[in-house]
N, C-alpha and C positions, 0 to 999 in steps of 0.2 A: 376281183382281183384276179390278174394273168396269171398265167401257167409259171411262167418264169418265177416272179412274185413271191408263187404261193406255195413253187419247190425250196424257192429260199429260205422263208418260213421254217416250212418243213425240217430243211437241214440243220437250220440253225440252235431250232427248240434243240431237235437229237442230239448235234452238235454237243451244247450246252449242258442236255442229261448226261452224256457220257463224260464228258470235263466233270460235272460235279459228282457221280460216282464215283468214278477215281480218284478224283480229289478226295473226297469223304468215306476212301474205303479206309478199312484199319491198317495200317504203316507199321512195320519193326526196322525202317530203315532211321529214323533221326532218333538215338541216343545220346550222341553229346550235348557238349552244354551248349546252347543257342543265343544271342548271336557271339562267336569270336573272333568277329571281324568289321569292321564300318560293313552296313545296308546301302545300298545304293539305290533311292525312289526315282525310277525315270518319269517326268511328266512332258508328254507330245504338245506342251504351248508355253507361248513365253511368259515370264514372270508374272503372277499377281492372278494367275486362271486362281478359281473354289477350292479343287482341292490340293492345287499346293499351299496356299494359304491354310489349310487346315493339317495339315504334313507337317507343314514351319510349326505353328502353332502347339505341337504335340509332341515335338522332336525328339525336345531333351526329359520325356518323360517315359517315351516309349520304353521300353529296356534299357530304360535308367541303371540300375543294379550293374548288368554286364560292362555300363561304362565306354560303350562301344555308339557309334555316333549314327547316325542316318545322314547321308551324304543325296542330298536332290539335286537332279542333275536337267535340265531343261533341252529339250531335244525337242523344238516346233515343228512342223512342216508336213502337210497332205493330213490333215485333220486329225491327224493323234498315229497314222499308218508308221511312222520310224520309230516315234517311241515302243510301242508293241510292239513290232519288229525286234526291234534289240534285246526286249526280254523276252520275246517269246523263245529267240535262238540262245536267249543263258542258259547255264545250269540250274536245272528244279531242285536249289540248296536253301534257299531261300536267301540268299543275299543280295540280286535285280527282282525289283517289282515293278510295278508301273502304281503310278495315280491319277484319275482323270476322268472324264464325263463317259456314264456309262454307255458313251454313243458310239463309242469305238465298236465297239460288239454288237450294241443293238442297232446301230443304224450304218455303218458303214459295211457293214457285209452283201447293206441293199443295196446301196449308191454306186461301191466301186467297182464297175466291172472286172478290176486288174488289182487283186490286192498279193502281196509278195506268203504272205500267210494267213490265214482263216483263224481271226481272235477269237471264235467259236469255240476249235478245235485246239489250240494253240496256248490256249490261258484263260484260266479257273481265279472267280469273285470266291476276293478270300472275305471283303467284307466292303459294305454299303455306310460311305461316312457320315453320309448328308442329302437331301432334297435341295435342290437349286432352283430359281426362278432367273425369268429373264427380264428387262425394264425396256419397255421403246424409251428412245430417246432423241434428241435430237439439238443439233446447236438450236443457240438462243435468237438469231438469226430468222429461223424458218419461220412461214407464214400463216402459223396454226395453234393453238392454246388446247385442244380436245384431243381426242384421239379420233371423235365424228370428224374434226375438222379437217387434219390429217388423212383420213380418208379419201374425204372431195378434192383435197390437193394430191394425193396420189392418181387422182382420175382425171381432174385435169391437167399436169405435166407428170415429165418422163422426169421420173425420182431413181437416185441410186442409195444403199444404203449397205451398213458396213455386218460383219459378222465378227465374230471368231475362229472362222473357218468354214470349208466345206463340209457339210453333212451333223456341223457340233449344234449344238443346244441351241444358241441364238437365230444362226440358219434354217433349222427345222421350225422354227416358234414363227418364224415371219413366213414360213413356205406355206404353213398351217393360215396364217393369220391373212394372206392374200388368196387362199384358197375359200376362206369364209365372208372375205370381204365385198371381192370381184374388183380386185388391186393386181397391178402390172407394177414392179419397181427390181431396177439391177441392182443384182446383188454384187461385191465387190467383198470377198473374203481376206482376214489377217492370219498371221497366224498369232491368235490370241487376244481376250475382249482387250486386256490396256493397252494393245499397239491400235486396234478399232476404234476404243475410246478416245484415245490424243486424235485421232483425224479426224473425229466430230467435233470436237470441241475448238479443233484448229478452221473450222468450214472445208474444212479438204473433201469429205461426204457432209449431205446434211443429217442421217441417222441413223439408225441403229440397234438390233435389237442384244442387250447384251447383259451378261452377269449382272443380277444385282446387285449382288455383294462389291463390287470390282464399281458401275458407275452411280450409286446411289450419294457418294460422299461428293461426288462430283456435280452432282445436279442439286444437293442442298447448297454448295458454295456458290450456284449459283451461273457455274459454266457450261453445264445442260437443263435442257427442261424434259421431264418427266409426262408421257401420257398416260399409261400402264403397265402392269404388271405382266409377267405371264401365267402366273398359278390361279388356282382360283379361290384362294382367298387373300388376302390383301399381308404385306409385308410386313412382319415386325420392323423391319431397320426402315423403313417409310411408309409408313398404315395412312397418312394423307394421300399417297398416290391409288389408284384405285385400278382394280383387278380389267382384264382386257372386258370380261362379263359385262362389269359396270358399267363402261367404258362406249360401252356402243357391240359388242360383238359376244350374240346371247352364246353358249354352247363353248367355247372358248375355253381351253387347257392346256397348257403346253410345261408339266414339270419332267424335272431330269434328277440326275443325280449323281452325286460325284465315289467313285469305288475303289478300292486296291486288286490291281489283277495279279496274280503270278503266275511261272510258269505251266504247263503241265507237266506233271509226276511232283510237285513240289511234295513236300511229304505233309501229311493231314495235319502231322504234332508241329509245326509249325504256321501253319495257319490257323491253328486253334490258339497257339500263345499271339499270333499277330491282334486276333480280335480278341481275347481277351485282356491286350496290352493296351489296342486303343478304347477300349470301353472302359477300362480304367482312368486312364487318362480324360476322356470322356464326364468322369466324374469331379473332375477337378473344379470348383467354382469358379475360375479366373479364364478356364477353357469352355465351358458351358455359356458363360457371359459373354464374352466374344464372340462365341461363333451363332449364337440368336443374333445380338445385337447387328453380326453382319448379316444376318436371314440364311444361317446356316445351322439347321435345326442336329444335334447330334444324335448318331443313329448307332452305329459301329452292329450293327448285323451279320447275324452268324452267317458262314459259305453257304447250307444252305436255302435259309431265306434268301440272301445275295442272288444264289440262282435262280431263284423261282422269280424275283422282281427284274433280271435280267432276261427271264423266257417270257414275259407279262408283256413287255416297254417293248424286246424285238417287233413281237404281233404287232403290238399298235402303232407304230411306225413305221411297219412295215405298210400298210395302209395307206396310212400318209405320203411314203414317198412314191406306193404306184397312181394315188389320184394325182398328187400332181408332177408326177414322170419326171423324176428326181433323177439321174443316172452320169456319171462322169467314168471317163475314160483310165 
């Protein structure tokens, strides 16, 4: 690990730790009923991303007794940085939160040279909602029928690929894939997996590494063909699609998470309420069935466990970022 990235990992871990301690410290500031007005949930990607799907699924169950709605807003762009800045600059009162991939904290600080905020210092994890995988999909016209054939194709011709944005799970999954297979493809980032998938289906781009929950319905409809999932185990949503390890890339594993973030300084009582409300919503049989059917296992981890996972993932992906020399101005 080079000196710059090494410093980045240490700084990020320290910042996350400091933020976590602040968030988990006892608070006397929160004494009134919460929520007493609508809560804004900001997502940094176009409609249809996994975290947004989960939040919409539980929106009518979380804080149902308060009769206050969750207002979900899409603010796509800059790999989630636009949305995280908006949330970080909001009042730390629990009325503006972020939902999306953990890469906004675990990857973005390593790859973006200039950021308007430091998400590891200015935001704190509230709860992990779920873990996610990506699926390698191609337009049916692509002349390959397996991952090994696709690797051969990528070594013999120039290929582009789509992802949901720079530094997001699909991009990281493909960078890791290329580094492990000796292939080179040109990245075309979109503002979410949904728009990227639409262009792959239309033949604008041949392939993409995109959120499993987003693309599998189109695979089943015959509008895309799938070569592999990024996780170490097969997706319950599409058990016939092999893992990348099974398909010919030993040791490959790219699993990510979707979580909720709050501005630093948000009262611990509010953060605890969110975790408890989401955990309760995940006990609903319909919610659980829909999440599992979409390859999104319910988690609802505590703030402390979420912080620990974010720190571990930050260190893991920092090594990949250094290996592939991924930097964005």
